[in-house]
N, C-alpha and C positions, 0 to 999 in steps of 0.2 A: 879492390878485393885484393890485389896481388900484395899490396903493403900489409895487410891484415895476414895474409898468408905467410909472409916473410917474417913477421913480428912472432907468430904462433911458433915457426920453427926456432927462432931465437930463444923464446922463453921456455922450449922443450929441450934446448941444447942439442938440436939436431941441425945437420949442416945441410944447407939448400941443395949442395951438390949431389947429394943422394937422391934426387929427384930422378935423375937419368937412370940410376941402377933399379930403382923401385919400377920406374915407367917399363924398362925392358922385362922385368920379371912379370908385369902386369900383361904384357903383350903374350907372353908364353903361357899365361895362366887363364886367360878370358878374351874372348873376342869382343869387339869395340861395344856391341848390342848388350853383352853381359855384365857391363863394368858397374852398373848400380847394384846388382845383385851380389857381386864379389864385394864392393865396398861395404854393403848391408852385414855381411857375414864378418867381415874384419871388425867393422864397428861394433858388432855384438860382443866381441871378446876383448874389446880395448878396455883397459883398467887406469890409464892415464893419458894426459895430452900427449905425450910422445908417441904411445902405442896408436892412439886414434890418428895422428898425423900420419904415420907409417901406413896405415890403412887408406887414408884419403889420398894420399899420393898416387893411388892407382888412377886418379882422375887428373893427373898433372897434365899441363900443356903438352908434353912431350909424348903423352899415351894417346890423346886423341884431338882432334882439330877441335877448335873453338867454334860455337859455343857449347858443344857437347859436354864439357865438365861441368857447366853450371845447370844444364838440363837435367844431368844424372844426379847431381847432388841435390837438386830441389826434389827430384822424385824420391831420393832416398830420405830425405828429411820428411816428406810426407807420409812415406811408409813407416817409418820408424817412429813418428809420433803416434800413428795409429796402432802400431805393435806395442808401444809403451802402455798405452791403455788397456790392451788385451793381455798383457802379461799379468798372471794373478800376484798380487801384492807388490806390484811396482810401486817403488817410492815416488811421494809427490815431487821430490826434486829432480829424479829421472824424467818424468814427464815434464816438467818445467823447463829442463835442459833441450829436450827435443821440441818442445814448442818455441823456445827461443831460436833454435836452429831453423826451423821451420819458417819463421817469421823473417829471419835474416836472408835466407835463400829465396823466399818469395820475393822480398823487397829487391834484391839484386838481380832477380829475373825480371822483374817489372822495370827497372830502371835501365838495364843493359839490352834488351830485347824487345824490337817494335811489336813483335807478335806475342808479347808477354800475357795477354788476356787468355791465349788458349791454354795457359795452365790451370785454369778454373775448373773446366770440365772433369779434368782427371783427379784433382784435389777435391773437388765436392763430392766425387764418386767416392772415393776413398774415406773421406771424414764422414760422409752418411753412412757409409757401410759401418764404421767403427760405432757411430751413433746408434744404429739399429741393434747391434750385437749388443752394446751396453744396455739399451732399453729391454731387450729380451732377456738379459741376465738379471734383471730387476734392480739394476744399478743407476737407471736413468741416465741422465748425461753428466752426473757429478764427476766423474774421472775425466772428461774431456774438457771440463771448464778451464781447469788450470793451462794445459797446453794450448788451447785455442786463445784464452785471453792473452797469454804470454805471446804468440804467434801475431795476435793482431796489434798489440802494443808495438812489438819491434817493427813489424812491417809498416805500420802507419806513421811510426817514430822518424823510420828511415827515409820514406818517401817524403814526409814532411819536413824533415831537415834540409834535403835536397832542394825543395820547392822554396823553401824560406831562404836559403843561400841564393838562390836564382832571384828572389825578389829583392834580396839586398843589394846585389851587384848588377843585375839588369832590369828591375823594376817590374818583374812578371813572376807571380806566384804560380810555379808549374815545374814539370820535369823536362819535357823536350817539347819543341813547337811541332812535331807530328802529331801529338796528342792535343793540341790547342785547337779549341772549335773553330778559330778563325781560319787556320791552315786547313783542317778537315773540310770547311766549308769551301775554299778556293779548289782545293783538290778534287772534291766531288763535282764541283760545278763544271770544272773543265772536262770531267769525264761524262757530261750528260749528253752533248751533242753525239750524234750517229755520223761518222764518216761515210762517203760513198764507197771508200775501200777500207774494209776492215782487216787490220793487220794482227794475226796473233801476237799476244804479249804487249801490244803497244795501246795503253790507254787513251792516249791523246795523240793522235796522228799530226803529221805536219799540215796536212790540208785543214784539219779543225783548228789547228793554233791560227793559221792563216785568217780563217773567218772569224774567230774569235777576238782577233785585233780591231776589226770594225766594231764590234759589240761593246767590249770594256777597254775605256781608256787607259785604265791602271794596267791591264794585261798588254795593252799596245806599247807600254813604256818598255816592256821585256825585248819587242822587237828592235828598239833604238839602241840597245846595249851595243857599243862600238865592237865590230867584227863578229865573227860567227863562230869563233873559237870555242865557245863553253857548249854550244849545241852540238858541234862536231865531234868534241872529245866524248860528250856523254854519249851519243850515238855509237861511235867506234867502241866504248867500252861494252855496249850492248849488241854489237853487230853479230854476234855468235847466237844469239837468241832471236833476234829479229830476221836474221837472214838478210838484211840490208847493208849496202855498203855505208860508210860513214857520211858520204856526201849527200844522202837522201835525208840525213838528220831524223831518222825515225827513232824514238828513244823508247826502249821497253820499261815495263812499269817499275821494276825493281830499282832503275836508274833515274826515271822521270823526277820523282820528288826532290832527288839531289840537285838535278837540273834546274828545278823551279827555285829552290832555295838559292842556287848558285846565280841565277839570272836575278832575282830580286836583290841579292846583295852587289852585284855589278851595276845594277840600275840605281844605287844609292839609297836602298830602303832597309838597310840593316844595320843601322848605327846604333840601335837599340832593339830591345825585344818588343816594346810596344808599338815602335815605327814599322817592324815587320809585319806583326800581327795585324795592324790597321790596314797595312797594304794588301795582305791575304784577304782581309774582310771585304775591302772594296771590289776585289776581284770576284769573290764568291757571290756577294751581294747583287752585283750588276748583271752577271751572267745568268744567276738563278731567276731574275727577274725578266730577262730578255727571254729565255727558255719559255717562261709561262705566256709572254705576250707577244713577241713576234718572231722568235726562232722557228724556222720550218727545218726538219732534218732534209738533207739531200735526196733521200729514198722518197719521202713524202712529196717533195718538190717535183720530183720526175713524174710522178703519177698524176699530178694536177694538169 
């Protein structure tokens, strides 16, 4: 995205160094939570690529920490795609342009943020509202067809392109392994057992991991990774969340998925995407089966 951003400034004949100046002006004129509204007002009066970039610089990285620029940009794209429909006499090419921007921002959001699915409720509400207003005005959904079709084509095209490139170079058609069914199966199965000590923000405790080593031969391979460095490092990165010293090797949820990938790679299961996903699949399948057949939670065992 930054390469496209710099290209846009080059085509508009605007120096990238102006980011700092516009960012400082943005701080004086709007609070961080009002960035989207400020950008919308600026873009409404933009008559060229140059003036649009001046307005969009309010969302530069110097103005607010990542990933807020992307969040706000997508919110503005949704809002103004809807507003383009509501403007009486809005030209088709204006609606098309905002539809394209909506699709690009939605794809970028999906590709760069693991919680990208959370953009759907807000977008659905705004688009549904526009559809309802259009229907009440007797226009049915005709004004929305062009921007929505453009947004869909752009979003599917960008995500499909990334997936196709992954297939070409890594032999797997997808975006990131965090969204792969195999990884989700393993990650979900590891969280199913209930530990005797439930630690806030720790989805898979050290006690649970020790017990699961005896259940899943694939997961047990991670115990044999030379040294304990990677587990201690991830525990140290999240010790302010868990409240436990790194030596306890309790890893918080926001770090555990990375620790799992790190351990799988250290165990030699990341030479290709398919190898890694097959490894995760074995972990998830065996643990899920054990949970249904032989696994007894510690609390249940204590009451027997």
